[in-house]
Every structure is written in C-alpha cells, then in structure tokens.
N, C-alpha and C positions, 0 to 999 in steps of 0.2 A: 177661300183665303181667310175668311173670318175664323174658321176652325183652325187653320194653320196659325193664325195670330194667337189664338187662345192656347194652342198646343205649345208654341214657342215660348210664351210667357210661363207656362206651367213647368216646362223643362228647366228653364233658367231658375225658376223659383226653387225647384227641388235641389238643384246643384248649389245654389247660393245659401240655402237654408242650413246645409251641413256645417256645423261649427262656425256659423256666421260668415261663411265664404272664405275663411282663412285657409283651409286645405287647398282650394283652387288657387288662391294667391301664392301659396308656397310652390305649387306645381308650376305656375307661371314663372315665378322668379328663379326657381331652381333650373327649370328647363332653359330659360333665357341665359342663365350663367354658363351652362354648357355650350349653348349656341355661340355666345360671344367669345368664349375661350377658344373654341375650335376655329372661329373666324380669325382670331388674332394669330393663331398658329399656322393655319394652312391656306388662308385666302391668298390668291395671286394678285389681288388688287390692294395697293398700299393704303388708300383711304379706308378700306374695310378693315385692314389689320390695325390701323390706328384707332378706329372706332372700337374694335373688339378688345383692345388692351385696356381702355378706359371703362367700357361698358361691363366687362366681366366683373370688375370690382364693384361697380354699382349694383348689379344684379345680385351678387353674392351677399352684399351688406343687406339688401332688401330681404333676401331669403332668410338670413339670420334674424332679422327683426321679426319676421312673421313667425319663425320658430319660437321666439320669445313670447309673442302674442298668444300662440297656442298654449304654451306652458302657463301663462297667466290665466288664460280662459279656463283651464282645468281646475284651478283653485278658486278663481273669482269670475264666474260666468258673466256677471253684470258689470265688470270693470269697463270703463270707457276706453281703456287702452286697447281693448279688443273689438271695439265697435266700428261702425261704418265711418265715423268722422276720422278715427285714427287710420283706417285703411285708406281714406282719401289722402291723408297727409303722407303716408308711405308711398302712394302712387305718385303724388306730386314731387316728392323728394327723389324718387327713382327716375322719373322722367327728366328731372333737372340734370342728374348725374349721367344718365345713359344717352341722352339726346342733346340737351342744351349745352352742356359742358363740352362734348366733342365738337359741336358746331363752332363754339367759340375758339377752342384750341386749334382746330384745323384751319379756321379762317385766319387766325393770328399767325400760324406757321406758314400758311400760304403767302400772307402779306409780307412776311419776313424773308421770303425767297424760296420756300419749298415748292417744288413743281409737282409733287405727288400727293397733294392734300385736297384734291377735289376731283370728282368724276367729270366725265366729258360734258354732261348736261349743264353743269354749272358754267363752264366756259362758253358753251353754246348760247345759253340764255343771256349771259352778260354781254357777249358780242352782239347778240340780237338787239339788246338795249342800245348799244352804241350806234348800230346801223339805223335804228329807229330815229334817233336824234339827228344823225347826219344825212340819211337818205330818205327818211319818211316811210321806210318799210323795214321790218326786221329780217327780210329774206334776201338771199343771194339768188340771182338768176342761174340757170343751168350752165351757161357759158362761163360765168364768173367762177362757179364751182369747178368746172373743168380746167380752168386756168391755174387752180391751186396745185401745189405739189401733191402727188398721189396719196401720201400718208396724212394729208391735211383735209382731204375732201369730205371725209365723214363729219368733221367739225364744221364744215361749211354749210351743212344742212341744219335747218331749224324746224323739226317736225311738230311744232306746237302752234296753237292759235295765237293771234297777234297779242292778246292780253298778257301772255307770259313774258313778253319783252319788258313789261313794266318793272319786273323784279330785277332786271339788269340795268335800269336807269341809275341807281346809286353808284354803281361801278363806273358807268360812263362819265359821271360827274367828278368822281374822286376815287383814288386807289388807296384803300385802307381795309383793315380787317372787318370793320362794321359795314362796309359796302358790299361785302361778299353776298351773293344772291341767297345763300343758305340762311344767313342771319334774317333776311326779310321774309323768307319762307317760314322760318320759325315764328317770327312775330305775327305774321298773318294767321298761321295755324293756331297759335295760342288764343288770339283774339276771337277767331271764329268758333273755336271749340267752347270757349267761355260763354259766348253768346248762345250757342246751341244748348249748353247745359242750363243756362239761365232761362231759356225759353221752355225747356221741358220741366223745369221746377214749378212752372205755373199750371201744369195739367191738372193738379189735384187741389182745386180750391174747395172751401175757403181757408183751410188750415195749413196750406203749404204742401210740399212734396211729402208723400207717404214714405215710411221707412222701406217698404218693399220696392217702390220705384227707385228710391235712392240707391239701394243695393244694385239693382239692374243697371242704373245709369253709371254707377262706378265701374261695373264690369265692362260696359260698352266703351267708356272712356279709356280704360286700360287697353282694350283691343285697338284703339286708335292712337295710342301714345307709347306705352312702355313695351308693347309687343315688339320683339326684335326686328321684324320686317319693317315696322314703322320707324322705330328709333334709328336703325341703320340707314334707312332711306333718307331721313331728315338730316342726319349728320354728314352724309357723303354726297347726296345729290339734292334731295329735298323737294323737287317740283311737284311731286304727287300729293304731298301732305296738305297744301292749301286747297287743292281740288277736292280731296276727300273731305276736308273740314266743311267746305261749302256745300257738298252734297248732304252731309249729315245735318247741317243747319237747315237745308231745304226740307228734309224729312221732319225735323223738329217743328218747323213752321207749319208744315202740312198737318202734323198731329194736333196743333193748337188752332186749326181752322183759319190759317192765314195764307190762302192759296196764291194770292198775288205776290206776296213776299217770298213764298216758296219758289215761285217761278223765277223771280229776280235772283235768288241765291244760286239756283242750279244753272241759270243763264250766265251768271258771272263765271261759274265753274266751266261751262262750255266755251266761254271766251278765252279760257286759259288752255284747255285741253279737250280734244274730241272725245276722250273716254267718258266725259260727263254726259254726252248727248243721249246714250241709252237710258240713263237715269232720268233725264229730262222728259223723254218720251213716256216712261212709266208714270211719272208724276202728272203729265198731261192727261193720260187715260184715267188716272185716279181722280183728277179734277173733273173729267167728263162724267164720272159716276155721281158727282155732286152738283152737276150743271155749272161748273166754274172752270171748265177745261180751257176756255179762251183766255181767262184771266191768268192761268198758269202759263199758257203758250206764249203770251205777249212777252214775258220776261225770259222764259226758258229758251225760246227760239229767236226772239227779237234781239237780245243782247249779243249772242254770238254773231248774228248777221251784221249788226251794227259795228262790231269790232272788226269785221272783215272788210267793210266797205272802203275805208281810207286806203288800206294796202292794196285792195283790189284795183282801185283807181290809179295807184302809183305804178304797180307792176303785177299784172294778173298772171303772167307766165311764171314769175318767181314764186308767187303764192301757190300755184298749182304744183310746181316742182317739189316744193318743200312739204306741203300739207297733204297732198294726195299721192303724187308719184313715188316719193321716197318711202312712205309707210307701206305702199302696196308692192314694194320691191322693184319699182321701175326707175329708180334713181341711178346715178353714176356709180354709187357704191351701195352695198347691202347693209341692212341694219345688223348690229352685233348682238341683238336680242335673241339668244339661243338657249334659253333654259330648257332642261330636258322634260318638258311636259308632253303628253300624248301627241299633240299636233306636230310638234317639232320632231319627235321620234319617228312618226309616220312619214313626214316629209323627208327626213334624212335617210331612212332605212329602206323604204319600199320603192320599186320602180314607179315612176310618175307619182312619187309620194306627195309632192306639193299639191298636185291636183286632187289627190285623195283627201288630204287634210283640208283643203279648201272646200271640197264638196261636203265633208262632214260638218265643217263650220257653218256653211250656208244652210244645211239641213237643220242644224240645231237652232240657227237664227230664225228660220221659218217657223219651226215648232214653237219657239218662244213668242214670235209675233202673233201666231194664230191664238195661242193661249191668252196673250195680252188683249187681243181684239174680242175674243169670245167671253173671256172671264177676267175683265180688268180688276185690279186691286181696288177695294173699297175703303181701305184704311191706310194710314201711313205705315203701320207695322207690316201689313201685307205688301205694300210697295217696297219696303226695305228688303223683305224676304225675296220678292220677285227680282229686284236688282242684284241682290247678293248671289242667288243661285244662277241667274242669267250670266252675270259677269264671270262667275266661277267656270261655267261651261265654256264661255268664249275664250277665257285665258287658257283653259286646258286644251282646246282644239286649234288655237291659232298656230300656224306654222312657225312664226317668229314672235316670241314673247319673253318677258322677264319674270324672274321669280318674285321681284318686288311688287309686281302688280297684284299679288295675292292680298296685299293690304286692303284693297277695295272690298272684295267679297267678305273677308273676315270681319272687317269693321262694320259693314252693312248688316251682316247677319246678327251680330251682337247688338247693334243699334235697334234692330226690329223689336226686341223685347223692351227696350227702354222707352220707345215711342208708343207702345201698345196702350190703348185705352180700355182694353177688355178687362173687366173685373176678374180677379183670380183669387182662389183661397189663400189664406195667409197663415203663417205660424204666429199666432197671437202673442205668445210669450216673447218671441224674438222681436216682433214689432214693438212691443212695449219697451223692451230694452233699447231698441234703436231710436225710439221717440226721445228718450233721455239724451241719446247721442246728438240728435238734431238740435235739441234745445240748447245744448252746451256748445 
C-alpha cells in the first residue's frame, strides 16, 4: 500500500502539473455543464430538473472563466490569475452557484407550496425528526407502516441510523425554508470540509502547506463539492454529503496522527449512516498497524452503538424493521434504488439473478476482508485508497444501489493523494510560482 500511496501521488502530480491544473479544471466544468444541461432536459425527477437548470449556467460560467485563465497563462505564465489561489476562488464560486444556490431556491420554493422540490429522503428525515421528538424514536414499527396507504409505505421507512434524525429537528420545530433538512446538510458539509482542509494544511510544517499539496487538496475538494454527483445530491437530497465530509475529516485526522479524533469523526458518520462503517473498519485496522487500534475503535464503533441504544430501548422491532429488514429487501416495500450497475443488471436479467449478484457481492467482500486482515493499510492515503476501491466494488455489485453513491469512492480516491505524506518529486518552477500564490 505504501507503493500505491506513492504511485497515486505521482499520478495526480503529473496530471495537475500540466498548465497548472487548468486543463483538468476545464474538463471538469465543461463535462459538468453537459451533465447538468442533459439533467435539466431529460430527467424524470422534478428536483433534478430544477437543479440542472441552475447548475448548467454555473458550470458554463466556470468553464468560460477557466478558458480565460488558460489564455492569460499563455501570455503571462506567472500571473496570480492562473494560480492555485485563483482556482480555489473559482471552485468556491462554482460550488456556491451549482449547489448552495439550488439548495436555497428549492427550499424556498418548497416552503412556498411546491411539492416537487425535494427528494423522498428529505421528507423521510424531517418526519423522523418529528417522530424522535414526539415518540422517542425516529422509526415506525412494521404494523404502523402496514397501516399507511400503499403509496405512502415507502416514505414510512427510515433506513438511516438514529443520528440522521437530528437534521430533521429544525423542521419539527418550525416550518420555513431555512428548516429544510438540506440547508442543514449543506451547513454541516461546509463546516466539516473546512475543518478537514484546515487539518491537512498542517501536514507540512514549519512553513505551512506546500504548493504541491495545495494543488492536490484543491482537486480533492473539487471531487467532494463541484463534481455533479455531489452538487446534485446536496441540492436535491443531501444526506450523503455530511457523511462523506465526516469520513474525509477522519482520514485527514489520521494523516496528522490523531487516531482518537479520527475514530470520533468516522463514528459520528456511522451514527448517521451504515455506509460509513466499512470506512470505520479500515481505519481501525490502520490504527492497529500503529498500535492505536483501540483508540480508533472506541469512537468508530462506540458512537454508532451509543446512538442506537436509546431507540433500541424504545422500540427494538421498529429499529430492526427500518435499519436491517428494509435495506435487505425484507420490508413491506422494496427500495427504489435501481441504478443500472452490474449487480442490478445481473439481478434483473438472469434466472436467480439476485442470488448470483449477492454471491458475487459476498465474494468481493470476503476478498476485501482477507486483504484488509493480511495487508492492512499503514497510511491514511492507503486507507483512503482501500476504502475508495472497496466501496466502488460494493456499489457495482449490489443488487439495489443508487448512482449517487458513486460520490463516496470518487471523493475518497481523490482524497488519497491529498492526505499522502510520501515525498514525491516536484515541478520546482511551478512550485515557486505557487508559493507566490499562497503568500498572496
């Protein structure tokens, strides 16, 4: 994994060295413009179309700005307009337009009476917050779900950990645009990513972050924010973004030798969504290679268990129905997550396809587990790579999954380069120019 760490950093270095990373920026924003425009025109989901209409403009403007930066760079290679600081500014502006503005618009339109300006998960989480206040548990029991009209039973399920209901508490207290769960998802995501970036900026003492790491960190942040799968998810549903940000923060804390805090960060993520638990296990094994596995495990496993205890005492059957039976396809209704990945296609097209897909998924899981036990990751970067590739394999082979889940492996794989502490060769001239950028 150390070799993989070094190789990952080298690949990203080569890509970002070309014209200061601007060609990759242009490819990102131009491709995102097309994605958003197509979404606005052909998506069958009204919240997605609403996002695409706004985001296409934001991405197009960003692409035009990058074209201008490239033209300036041809005449004035040392211009701060083309440096990393300027690229950070473009990224921040783009994220504001393609994610934060749609969150505000759709929340306001929904508060004004539009019923097609939020995905089902927003309604589910807000309702779970109300139930948490009134009943002491965010979950409905199976008989209560069965008593709902047939077309409402899907919304009766809450397939999240109890901590996710906290994002629904503002709506339970007051009905306004700013109590929309997506607003609080966005606030949490921004704060957590800012903390993760601040943490990684301390890896290179005593003179602060190096220009090389600054470029890698910028690219990693782009993959967690302005990438369409992330911006679209935040604007229309949003629950995955705080979970992702917590996992990225945990890896940043691991890279800066703070295993206890890394365990706490990934443990909070696990208290929101089960998808964070594989990342928690990888970090525990990383900690074991440094003889701090128990310190990681206390937060990584203790916090999700602690979050479960109160609702377990209130209604154990309801917890089991929502968190275990429904995701495993044993609920009263089936999950609508049917993105055309290999696992779904196998389950849908072959005789006994679900069994075949499940077997492939279990086999992949066992292979990953054996690799984790026999060759655990020894660095935060190797852990990020392990998590990224492992989740990518799981998402591809799951019989029921969503396209949006790809935001996890894509962001984790990009994050691996940013948290790497392996020295790599640098473009000295480019670094000198970027040093000026950082000082300004």
